C-alpha positions, 0 to 999 in steps of 0.5 A: 452258492451261486446265487447267493454270491449273485444277492449280494452283488446287487445288493452292493450295487444297489447301496453305492448306486444310493449313495452316488445319488445321495451326494449328487444331491448333496453337490446339487445343493451345494452348487446351487446355495453358492449360486443363490449366494452369490446372486444374492450378493450381487444384488445387494451390492448393486442395490442397496450399497449402489451408491457407496461403490460408485463412488469408489470406483468415481474417485478414480478418475474425478479430480478436484480442482480450487478455483482462486476468487478473482481481486477486487477493484481499486477505484478512486473517488471518481469511479477512475479504475487505478486497480485491474485485472486482465485476462493473462495466458501461461503455459502448462507443459507434462513432460511424458505426454510430449514428443520433442521438447527441444522442438517446442524450445526453439518454437517457444523463442519465436512465440516469446521475444520479450521473455529472457532468452537466457531465462528460457533455457534455465527452466528448461534445464529445469524443466528437463531434469523434473518429474516426467508426470509433473506438470510445470507452469512456464514464468511468464504471462503470455498477451492475447498476440502471444497466445494468439502466436501459440495456438497456430502451433500448439497441434504440434505440440501434444503435453503443452496446454495453455491456461488463462487468468486474471493478472492484477495490473496498475494502469496508471503504472507509477502514479500513487503508487505509495497509496496504493501498494501493489501485490506480489507471490506470497512467500514462505513467511505469510504463508504460515500465517495465512488462511490456508484453506482460503487461499487455496490456488492464490497465488498472490498478496497485496504486499504495501498499501491500501493493497495490503490494509485492505487485503480482507477485503479485495481477496474473497473466498476461492472456489472448488469445481469437480473434474472427471479426467482420463488417465492422462488426467486430462479433463474430460468434462465438468461436473459438480461446480461451487463458484469463487465468491470475488473480493469486494471492489473498493472506492480511494479518498483520492483523485487521481487526476488531481494526483498525477498532477501534484507528482509531475509537480515533484519532478525529479525532486524527492519529498512529498505532496498530501492534501487532505479534506480537513472536514472528513479526514479524506486524503485527495492526494498522497504523494512520494517521490521518486516513484517506481511501477507496482506492476512489476511486482505483480508476476515477480520482479527480476534479481537486477531491477529490485537490486537497482530499485535497492539501490537506488540513491533516492530510494525509491521504496520509502514511503515517505509520506508516512516514514518520512520524518523531517525536522518540520521548521517553521510550519510549527510557529502556528501551532506554537503561536496557538498554544502561547495565547490559548494559555497566557503565554503572551498576549497577540498584541505583545510586541518583541524587537528582533535584531537579527539574534536571540542572545541568552547565557552568552549565545545568539541564535540567529533570526533567518534574516539576517538585519532583524524584522525591527518590532514583531507581535504575533502576528507579524511573526507568523506573516514573516516568520520571525525566529527571534519573537519564537526564541523568546516566546519559548523560555517563557512557556518551557518544552513540556508547554510546547510539547503539550500544546502540540500534541492535540493536533497530532504531531509525535502520533500516528495519525491511523491511516488505513496505511501499513508501517507509518512512523510516529514521528517524534515530538520532545519533551523533558520526559521523552529525552529523559526516556530515549536519551538518559539525559536531563534537557537543557534550556538552549534545545528548548529555543530550538525547538520553538522553530521546528530544530532539535530533536523535533521531526514530523512525517508529511502526514501529520503535518497535512492532519495539523494543518487540517485541524487547525482549518477545522478550528480543532476537530480530530480528523482521522486521515484516510483513504478508503472511502466511505460513508460518515456515519461509519467513523466514529466523531472526531474529537474536538480540542479545547478551545478556550478563545476562538478569537485565538484562533482565528487571529493566529489563522489571520497570521497565516493568511498574511503569509499568503496575502499580507505585504511583507508575507513570506508567500507573498508572492503565489498568493497576490492573485488569488482569487480566493483565500488562502493560508499558509506557511512556509518553513525550512529545515535543517539538514546539515547544522550551518551558520546563515551567512555561511551556507552557500548552496552552490558551494553545498554538495545538494544533499546538505541543502536544506529542505523546503516546507509549506503547509496551507490550505484554503478557502479559509472561510470554509475550507476543502483542503488542507495540504504539506508539501517537502521538498528533500533538499530543495532550499527554503519553503518559500521558493521551492515547496510554498507555489508547489502547494499554491498549484496542488491547492488552485487545481483542486479548488479553480482548475482554469486558474493558470499554473504558478512558476516554481522558481530555481532553487536559491536564496536563504530565507523563510 
């Protein structure tokens, strides 16, 4: 019995040992399998999926910086730099990284002597209330001297860095501003229309003039740069870089020396001067006065200065060359005369008697010369600017014939100049009045239209272009500011010429204005070493009889506008000019000598200046 019990116990022990060994083996196999699986998984991740997971890990410490493109520079026709990019510096701050904001503000006030204290205080009030981790940029650009002073104290101010960028600058300041234009900060309305990718990292855009018209050429394309940063966002090293593509540099047709000279001739007067090469349409000078400094707008103009400019009664923001619409006065007489003789309404030799007025249906239309010009033909009528001759001629032609004669010279239409916002002016006709005024045309309106009054309005650029087309004998050039190769332009249309002698006779009438014994601008053309053609004009601002016109008793704003158009040399024209001086009296007194000086400076800079007399008198 005892032996059986012992035998049973031994068998139980052996069975338990076998179970233990089996479990141990299973556990070992499981543990070994798990270990081998983990080793295999690690190897798989390390060797086969390395690129993927390395990239994910790098994403935590790699950031992308946008590299804004450098804006293209602008040069004049002689390669003089007129719109540049200069290095400037900006202060950037992260509040959570700074030790003492108050101390930094005090240090800045001692460094930035030109920055208004109240504006700095306002910025720091906003900065203290802003997000702690956000980077703020002081809205002020430091020059090199200020940047050097900042470098001396920068060690005291962690969380503050100095960054550099290129700032648009205009070295000639206000000279040529209405042609060149300016850049300014991108506003919300502009932002909605822009290509977001192309303008990443860009804060400025062309606002007017060439800067706006050729924005697509000047702007360029941004680049990108990968940088490694620490947990605070500080750059540790630069990785991959795709450089930005700079905007294209452009050359203008402007002669900045002539431009500056012309603007000085205008002095304090309001008005415009446009000078064009009659053969190519290249604009040599483009003046609109008064002016303003475009540098004020690059980083954002302050509200006070902007209001002063906006509320200036002389309205410096108006681009008078393309938006100033003036009665052209007697400057259109050569174009009316040419249309009349080309279409057989009159012959150049037919004479009209001028007693000092023209009477129609009981109303007397006065000539500027109270006692009249006597017997005048077309040549004398242009040279002496005889109103009565054109009064009578206008009734023979009618307003529609006058319209058709002047339209080919660009009156009443945009010239196509490469500056945005050009006005059309008004070239009246029966159809125009019915469409715009809803009324019929009256013959009395035709009479005053023949001397550039009434509904007729022209811009200085239109007058310059028309004069250039007359000078080149009918080639309808397009005025432009961007200098291009000639073959890049479409060939200009040619006005149909019935008799070239008719054109020459009109031009000789304009030559007599300058060089004839009785020409209205003879005092300015007598000593010229080249032959010049011109036409004076006076545009009435306030309707008043000649006998009652006394400039000394009238408010300056009611004085007549002074106009002049001309070109030279007559044999092979190189320059055509239009001048409008607002409220400056007759064209022969102010606009004519200004134009003569512009032409002399361009053709013969060695010649002395022609004096510009003070406003006086009432003639054409």
